[in-house]
N, C-alpha and C positions, 0 to 999 in steps of 0.2 A: 345702806343708803337711802333706804324706803323702796315703794316701787311706784313706776311709769303705771297709774290708774287711767289715764287716759284713753277711752276706746278707739278715739278716732285714730290715735297712734299706732295703736295695736293693729287696726285694720288697716291700716296703708301697711306697715310692714308688712301683714300678711299678703297683702295685695299683692307685692312689689317682690318677695321673695324669689318668682320662679324668673324675674331679672337680675337680682343683683350680682349674679357672677360677671355675665359681657361689665355692668357698670364699673364696678372691682375692679378689673384688668384692664379697664382703656383707660383709665383715666387715673393722672394724681391727685384729685379732689373729690373729698365727700361731701356730699348734702343730703338731706331726709330722704330725697328721691335716688339718691344715686350713696347708699352703705354697702362696707363690705362683711359678709360673715366668714366664721373659721372653716376653711383654710385661706380663703381668700386674703389677696397681698393690691395693693397700690406701690406705682415705683415714680420718684420724680421724673421729672420732666427729662433730665438728662441722663438716665439711666443708673444715676448712683446710688440711692438710696431706697432702700424697701421697707414700707408698711406694712402690717399683718398682727397675725396669732402666730403664736411661736409657744414649744415647749423646750425649757432649762434642759442642758443633760442629766439625765438620771429622775426626772419629774416627770408625771401624766398631767402636771398642774399646765393649762393654759392661761398666755398671755401678751397682752397689744403690746405691742416692741415696734420703733425702729432698727435696721444691719444695713451694712454697707451690701449693694445688690450681685456686686462682680469678683465676690471673693465667694471663694470655696469654704472658707469655715467660716461661721459667722460671728460677730462680734457687734451684739446687740447694746446699742449708743443708747437709749432710753426705753424707758420700759413704760408703761401708764398705770393700771391695776395691780402694782408690785407686791402690794399689799393685799391685797383682795384679787386671788388669783382667780379663775374660772377653774370648775370638778370638771366642766368636758367638754366636747369641740361645739358648743352651742351658741358662741358669742358672736354678739352681731357689734360693728361699732357705726356708728352713727352720730345726725346731729337733731337731737330731741326738739319738741315746739316750740322751749324755750330759748333755743338757738345755742346750748350747752354742747360743745363733742360730750358723747356719753360711750361706754363699755357697758352692753346687759348681757346677761344669762339669760337661757331658753326661756325662764318664765319673764321675760322681760324686766327684770330686776334688776337695778343701775347700780353696776361694781365701783365705776369711775368714771367721775366725769370733771369736766374743765373748771368749774363750781363759780362760773360769772356769775352774779348779780347783775350787773350791766349788759348783760348780754345782747344781741340782736336775734329778733324772729327771721328766716332763712336764710342766715349767717349758713358760710360752706368751710371747710376745710382743706388746706393744700400741702401737699409735701412738696417744698423747697428741695434745688436742686445742691443746698447747702448741710440737708439731711435736717435741716429744722420742719416742723408740722406749726403750722399758724393756723385760728380759728380769725376768720373776716368779716366783715358784716356785708353784704351785700352789693350795699351802693359805694359806700367810701373806700372800700377796699385797704382801709385800716388796719392792724394786729390787735384783735381783740386779746387775743391769748397767744402764746409760743411756747412748743417744747423748751426751747434753748434756754427757758426765763423759770424751767423746772427742770434741771438734768436728773438723772440716774448719776452715775457712777462714773462716767464717760465723759471727756473733754474731746472736742473736735473744734477740726479748722473754725473760724468766724464766731463762735461761741464767746461768750460774756460771762466771767465769772468777776461777782462783782459784792459791793457792798456801799449803801449807802448811809454816810452816815450821820443825817441828818434825821432819818427815817427808821435807822436802824433793820433796814432790809437787807437781806443778803440773799445772792445766788453762788448754792455754794454746791458741791457732789458730796452725795452720799454713798454708801461700799455695800454691796450686796453681804448678806448676812452668807449665804455658801456660793460655789459655782453652781447650784443645780437653785438657789432660794435668791430672788431681786429682792425679796422686802427690803428694805430699807436696816442697813445693820449698825455697829456701833463707833462709826469711823464715819467723818466730815473733813472735808477741805476745800478753802477760801480765803479771799481775801480780807486779813485783818490789820484798821489801819487806828492805832492808839496813840503813838506821835508818827513813824515812817510805816510805808505801807509794806506789807511783808505779806506770804504765801502760807500758812498753816496748815496742820494736819489734827484734826483735834479725832481722841479718843474717849465721848463719850461727853465732856465740859471740861475733860485735860486739855492739856497741848500735850501733843505726842513728836512734831516736828516743826520746825521753821526753815525759811529758807534764807535770813536775813532779810538785811531793808533793798529796796530797789533804786538802781541808781543813777537808772534815764535808758540802764539799756541790759541791765541783770541784776540778778538777786546777788549780791553777793557774798550768801552764804550757799551758794551753789559753786563750786569750784572749778566743775567744769563746765559750765553752762556756755562758753563761747562754743565750744565744740559740738556739744551734746545738740543744742537748740538751734546752732545756725543763726541767734537773732531773730530767733522767728517770734521773739515775745515783743509783745507792748501790752504797759501796763500806764493805763490814763486816768487825768484826774480832769474830769467835766468842770470842775472851778464853781458845782453846782453839789457839792457836797459827795459824789459818785467817784469813787476809785473801778476800775472792773478791767481784766485783767485776760488777753484772748491770741491767739498767735495766728500763725501766717506764713504756708509753707513753701521756702526760698527755693526756688531750683530742684524742687522735690517730684522726683516723676511717679513714688507709689504712696497709697495713704497711711497716712499717720494719726493718731490718735493716746490721750493719756487715758486712763484707768487705776482709778481708787479701788484695791483689792479689800478682798478681806480680811488681812493682815494689817491693815492701815498705810501699804507702801502704792507708794504713785507710779506705776510699772508706762513708760514709752514704747511701744507695739507699731512696726512698720508692718507693711504686707508686701510682697515680692512679685509682680506677675500673676496677681490674684493668687499664690499660695497663702500657705497659714501663716497664723502672725508669728511677730518673731518681736519680744524682748531687745531694743536696744537701749535702754539706761532705764536706772530704778533711783528713788530718791531717799531708799536708803543703802548705801555703799558697804557703809561698817555700824557698828555699834554705836560708835559716838553722835550717828544720826538721830537716835532716842533725843528727847529736848531735857537737858537736866541731866546728863549720865552722869555725871561728877559731884554737882551739888554747885553751891555757890563758890564761887571764888577757886571754883578747881578746874582747869581744863584737860578737855580730852586729844588724845592723842592716837588711831590705833597704829600706827606701825612700833609702840613700845608696848612695853609687857612691865607690867601691868599700863593699862590704857589712859587711867586716870592719874592725875599728878594735882599737887598743891599750885597755884602762883608762887614765881617766886617773892620770898616774903612774907610767905601764908605755909601754912600748918596744918595739920588735920583734927578738924574741931571734936573728932572720936576715935579715936588713935586703932583702937584693936577694931572697933567696925570696917576702919578705912583699912586696914592687915588683910581684914577677913574678905575683900573683896565688896566691900556696901560701900558704895560713897555718897549716897544722897544726903549726907550729911552735911559734905562739904567741907571749905577752911576756914579758919580766922587767921586774922593777924598776928605775925609773933612780934610786933611794936608796933604800939600805937601812931598813930600821925600828930606830928609838931604843930599842925595848922594852926588851931587855935591858942595856943601856948604864943608861938611867936608872933601871929599877931592882934595882941593883948601887950606887948615886948618883957613877957618872962623872959626869964636868965635862963641859960642854959640851952634853948633850943635853937636849933637848928634849920633850915626850910625845907620840905618835903620837895622832893622832886618827881621824875619821872622813868620810869624803865620799858623801854620799848619790846615790844614783841610782836612779832614782824609775822607775816601771811595768817594770819586770824579769822574764825568764823567772828565775828562783833557777839558781844552779850545782850540780851534779851533785853526790852524795858529802855531804851537808849530817849533822850531824850536830845532837842533838835536844836540849833542855832545857824545860823546865817554868818556866824564870822569867819572870817579867812584860817590857812592853820596854824600861823602863829598866835594872832587874837585868840582862837580856842584853846589854845594850851593857858595864855596866861589868865581865860577868865575860869578855867581849870582851876588853874592853882590856888588863883584868889577867893574861889569858892569851896570852903572847911568841909561841904555834904558831897563835895565831884569828888569820885574815887577813880575815875577812870577818863578819857575818853579817845577818839579813834577820828580821821577826816577822811572824807572821801570826796574826790572832786564833781561826782554827779550826786551827790547828798548835801554834801556840806559838814557842818561841825557837830558831832554825835557825843555828848556828855551822857556821863551816870553818874548817880546820885542813888542808887542800888544798888545790892547786891548785884555781882556780875555773874548772871545764869547762863548757861548753853555754851559756854567756852568749846572753840574746839582746836588745833592745832591743825594746818595745811601743809601739802607736802610742795603744792603750787596754788595761788591765788590767794583771795583772802586780804585783808590790811593787815595795816599797824594798828597794833591797840596799847597804846598808854598807859600802864595801872602806876597809880599813884604810892608811895612808900615813903618811909620813913627814910631821914637821910642817915642813919647805921645801918640799913638794909642795901642802901646803896650803894656804900660803902662795902658792905660784903661782896657786892653781886662785881662791883671792880674789882677788889681778890679773886674772887674766882677767874675772873675775866684774866688776870695777868696767870694763875695756874695753870691755863687752858693755854693761854700764848708758851708759854714755857716746858710746856708738855710737848709741845705742837713741832717746835724748835729744836726738842730733843731726839723727836720722831722722823724731823727732817735727818738730822745730822744721821742719824742711824740706820732709815732710808740709804744714803747717800753712801755709806758704808759697804753696805750690804749691796749695794748695786755695783760698784767697783769692782767689789770681788766677785762676782757672775761675773763680770764685763768679759772678763777672759773666755770663761767658758763658753758664753753666748755667742762670740763674737765668730767663732768657727763654724758656730751651727749656723748661724744668720750666714755667713756666707757660703755656704754651702746653699741655704734654700735661695739665694740670690740665683746662684750659679745655675737652679732647678728653672726660675722663674726665667728666666735669661735663655733656658734651652724652649720652653715653654713656646714663650711669645714668638723665638726662631721658630721652631717649627709650626704656630699656627699664621705666621707670616709666609711661610712655603704651603702653606695648604691650601690659607682661603682664598691667594688669588684667583683658585680655579670655580668657587662660587659664583661670580659676579654673571658669567657666561651663561651661568640657568637660571641666574635670579638678580638683573638692575637695581634691587632695592636690596640685596641680600647683605648690603655691608651695613653689621651692626654693633662690625669689631670696636669699636673707638666707645660705644656704650655701654660695653661691659668693662669694667673695671677688674679687671684679671687679678690685678692683686688684691684684692678684696677676699678670693678664693685658695680656700686654704689648702695645704700642699703638705703630703705627707709623702715620706722617705720609705727606701723599699725596706730597710729594718724593722722600721717598726709595721709594715704590711702584712710582713714577712712571717713577726713577733706573732700579729694576731691572729693569723694563719695556720697558725705552727706551720711554716713554711710550705705554706698553702699545698698540706696533706689530700689528701683525697676522701679524707673522711671527712674534711668539712666543704667538700665541693659539693654546691646548689643545683647545675646547673652549668649547660654551656648552649650559645648559641651563635648563632654568625660572627658576632663577633669575637667571643673567645668565653672558658672559661668562669662560670661567678662561683666564691668564694663566700663561706660564713666566714666571718670575724669576731677577735674581742679585744676592742681597746685596756688597755690597762687602768680607764676609770670607770671600765666596767659598761662601756656602750657598742652597742652590740650593730656590724657594719656588712657591709655585701660588695664585696671586691672581686667588678669585674678585669678581667685580664684579658689583654691585648693577645690573639694568638697570636706567632709568626706565621704559622702559615693562613690565616684569617684572608677571606677576602677580602672583607672590612678591615681599612687599614687607618693609616692616619686621620684621612680623607673624615671620618665617621671620629674618630676621636676627639676629632677640636671642635669641629661642627659643634657635639655632644656637650662639649665645653660651651663654645660661645652661646646655645641655644638653655640650655638648663641653668648655667649657671646663676640667674639673676632670677628664676621662675620660683614664683611661694605661692603652692595652693594646696588646698588638706587631699584632695583625690588626684596629685601629682606626686610623683618621688622623687625624693627629694636628694638632690646632688651635696654632697658635704665634700667633695674634692676630689684632688687627682694628684697622681703619681708620675715622672717621668724622669726613668733614672737608668741612661744609657739605651739600647733598645727596650727597655720595659718601659709600658705606657700602662697606665691603669687608671680606674674610675671607683672610686668611693659613694657608696649609697647606705641611707638607712637601711637598716635590714629589715624585709618583711616576713616573719616569723609560717605565712600561710603560704609561701611561693605564689603562682601564679594564678589565675583565674582554671585555665585547662585543666591544671592537676586536679580542681575540685569537679569542674563542671562536663567532662565527659570522663570521669573516673564511674565504673557502678556502684562502689561503699560510698567515696566521700561525696557524691552530689545529691545526698540523701541529706546533707547539712545542708546543701541549699532550698529551703523551702523558700515559697511562691516571696514573702515579706524580702528574705533577705537580698533574691536574682533580682527585684524590684529595686531596690537600692543599689545594687549594684550598679543598675541600669540608670539609675538618677546621678549617681555618681562620677562615671563614665559621661555623663551626659554634660555636667554642672564643668568638670574638668575639659572638656573639651572647647566648652563655652571660654571659659579663662584663659584657652589659650587661642581661638579666634578673636574675640572681643574685648575680653577684661586687663588681660596683661601687658605690659608696655609694649613689648615686641609683640605684634601678630605672625602665630606660626601656626605652619600647615606640617601635621605629625606625619602625615605617608606612611603610616606600618602601624596604622592600630588594628590588632587582632590579641583574641584571649591570652596567649602564651606573653603577652606586653602589656597585660593587666596585672597586676600585683595584688594580693593581699594582705591587712595589715591584722592584728592579732585580732580585732572585731569584723573582719571580714569585709574591711571595709575597702573597696575599691583606690589604685594610683598607677596613673598612665604611668609608663616608664616607658626607655629607650628610644632616645630622637637623637639617634644615630642619624635617620632620614629626614630629620627633618628640615625644613624650608622657612626662614623669615622673609616676610611683607611687608613692605611699604604699604602707611594708612589709607593709599589711593589706588590700591592695586587689588584688582579682584583675583588675577589668575595667571598663569606663568606655563611657560614650556622648558621641557628641557630632552636631552638627547641620552639623559642616563636613567631609564625605566627602574625602577628601585623596589619595594616592595614584597607582599605575598600573594601571588594568584590564591584567588575566591574572592579576597577582600580586597583588590584595586578595581577599582571604578573602569567602563570602558573606555571613557574620552583620555585616562591615563594609564591602561595597560595599551591602546591603539595608536593613541596618537603624541603621547605623552604631555598631556595637561594637565595641569591638578588645579586646584583652587579648594576652597573652604568645602564647595560640594564635594570631593574626594575624601576628605575625612566623614564627612555625610554618609556617603557611598560605605564605607568600611564598618563604620558606626552603625548602617544599620544590620548589615551582615550579623556584627557583632550581638545585637541584639535580636534575633532570629534565634541563631545559637543557643544563648541563654533561655528562650524561650521553648525551644525545643529539644535543650540538653543535647544536641548531636554537632559535629563537626561539621562544615560546609563542606567538607568531598569524603565526608562518607557514606554518600549516597551512591558512589561511582559503583560500587559492586551490586547494586539492588538492581531488582527486575527491570525497574521502571529507566533501570541508564540516567538519571536527570541527578544534579547536583541542588543542592539545598534552595537557593532562589528558585528553581524549576517545579520544584515539590511543594512550598510554601506557597506560590503562587498555581500550581495545580488544584490544591488543595483549598485557597480561597474560591476559586472559581464554583468548585463542585458545593461552597457553601458547604465545608468539613473543617473545621476551623480546629473543632478538637482532636483528630486525630494529627493536628502538628502540635500540639501539647504533651513535655514530657512530664511519664505516669507522674512524678512526682509531685505535680505540682495540679492534679486535678482535681480544683475541689471548685464547688459552685460557688461560693460566696464569692471568689477569686476570677470566675469565667470572665463578665464585661472587662476588668483594667486588663486581663490579660489578654482580651482581643485586641483591646485597644494598642493596645504596643504591638500585636503581628501586627493590624492595620498600619501603626509610625512605620514600623519597620518596613513593609514594604513600602510607604512611600520613600523612605530613605533609596533603597535602593534600583528607582526606576531608573531608566536605560540615558532620558537625558537630564544633564545638569541641572537647568533651571526648571525641573519638574520637581525636584529637589529641595525638601524645606530647611532652612536653616539651623542652625542647634540652637540657635535659641527659639524658635517656633517648635523644634521638636519637644523641646522642655514642659513649653505650656501645651502642645497636645497632651502628651506623659499623664498633664498634672489636672487638668481639666478634664471633667466629667460631665460638664456641660456642652463645651467646644465641640461641634461639628466638624467632620474631620471629613476633605477631599477621596473620592472613590482614586484608587491607585493606578497607573498604569504599567503594563506589564514588564516584569524585572530584566534589567540586561543580562545580556548572555544565557538567554530562556529557550533562541529557538539555533544555538550554534555552540560550536564546539571553546571553550574558553581561548587554548593555546596549542595549536598543533603542533607550532613547530614546539613546543615546550616535548610533545611525545618523541617526538625523533631527536632529539637533544636532553636525555635527562640532565645533565652536569647544568643545565643553568633554569630545571625546575625548582622549586619549593614548596617541600611539605608543611601539611598548616602549619609546624611551628617556627617555622626555620626563613627567617628574610633571604631572597635574592635580590641581587644586581642586575640587573641584564644591559647590555651596553649594545643600541641597537639604532644605526643610523634612520633618518627621516630623512 
């Protein structure tokens, strides 16, 4: 773009070079005297956005851009010199002598400029809290230039995508060429107003996709817009020739934006508590979203095979191409319209009519009329050039006088499209309707006969199932009154629709497990044995069978049914149903092929599979499952028995929390509860619960902390008792922490320098979770944030519980009340 040859400017930049770091990091404003150079940045006043130098992934080139300041994975919402990158880290962003905002390289060559001809001397650039970079005069404060008027590939809140029909000026998104190259790509997106305003995506100069017209609330060609966009969008006509689209996040606690990617797909992304960006919506749901996929008078339906079909009364223009799956040539009428001959009074012609197609994306190139619906129909019928019409209350009358292009059939949403057909074609459609009605009637009669024949056989099965449900409800009523003595808010029986819980009969479970054969036995816990089974449809299941000698009886069985029957989360094991038949009581779960975490973690051979990435994924998954139990599920659950043997692993080693026999339901405004019946596993129980019977969310946090340390250290929490130092896991971890010898804590399998900081953070978080006083421990949501954020400063942990005294002296005197690491104990103890 040329060189800045003015020696005064060069001298000024050299003179201020020793001061620009302070200026660049302490303000949200850039002036000629307060510039920034690579790698410095400025941050908006509210701390939400950052402006500085960056390199895209897999690139050494440097660019000036804007990104979110508080998101761990950067998402660059605007790029200045996107077509002219810096080749080295010598760039400067400053205000030139003529008042323009410029990017200079090491030789003071202008690589990018705001390029204003009416710039103001001594102007300044400010990064606003909205993410908008503005250039303003020194006295007036008016915006001379703003980045929102020159967007890159990202559409954020309060930005305006616009078009001026008088001047032709447009503010549009333009895609990057690739994820590592932000230069202008092939795709662009913006508002186009021919007759009705719509949102378009273009591939070069050709239309690639469109939204359908705006009706004042939504684009009617986007069927899921109500739910996806939460009515946050507005399309405004300023009555002076400019239309602009903007959006506001309504009741959204997390950042959200839209990115036009390199394939021409508009993606909605959100970031949860500063984590990675997650795509939550895409403009391309199916092939039918490609503009004109089925050609003129062709309709696209992604639910059909093939996806394209001609409209009723039309046939393929080029049959051979159509049959090969090339639908671009479209369709033509089978029977010419009779409009002109009827209007001229010619004989033999009957008046054309309309065939209604429901839930349609309306075609492109609609005209517009203010007529009401009935008048809209009549106007189209009287105009021989009108081939279809539609009516929407927010838009008005939409007639079409050209070929119908870009039609799509939706499964929900859309509008009614009325297509003009010759009278004889309408007759055929009526005949088809009669055939369909007759077919339906015959089908209903056949179904009725089949139902009657099956009824007698099903009645017996239904009666047996009803009896089983009555038995289950009776057992729950007998067991459930015991719960409120422990938790006044525990009565959630009415919230659990037991009628929706599948019931299995004893015969089908016996058949699935080969009569509970020992070869199918997966393990044995406090509840009883667990068997692998395979149903007749091929589904694999795990059957937990209540042992007649089990200390965990009807209370725990019914508790697990009540607690977990309505919980659905990827990190919770799924309860498929239950069986109650006489003295037999069984719970049926989804089958976990890799059994439990302890089977891998504490096995010298299998533990080699658990590299650090897998272990960290397991830690995160357990945390997400626990957060769901504490905060996100409709029932607030305290697990009370979180340990390695109660974490199951699926085929991809993803964790799922199991065994809810000891869990308790909390009321929405209850923080803790007391119990006279202490249950759980020594070594995982928090001190306030083990000693005083008080439990809360922080009790589960303590157990999570012990489990986290076990995963990092690779040893059971009770495996230290035989060591020379005669202490348990928490004591050993605390000793190594104080000795600044964290490496000694880490399992040999995961000792890699590249993961050292992440492992150290996990140990730090684990020690915070096992602090003696419950209020000192973080909540699960805070724990997850601590684990994910590399920039968050963590408080120093206090001494863990149980590090200066024996855990349970009574337990050594009475071994029958003890629990080894993988078996739950129920201890009745008065207070």
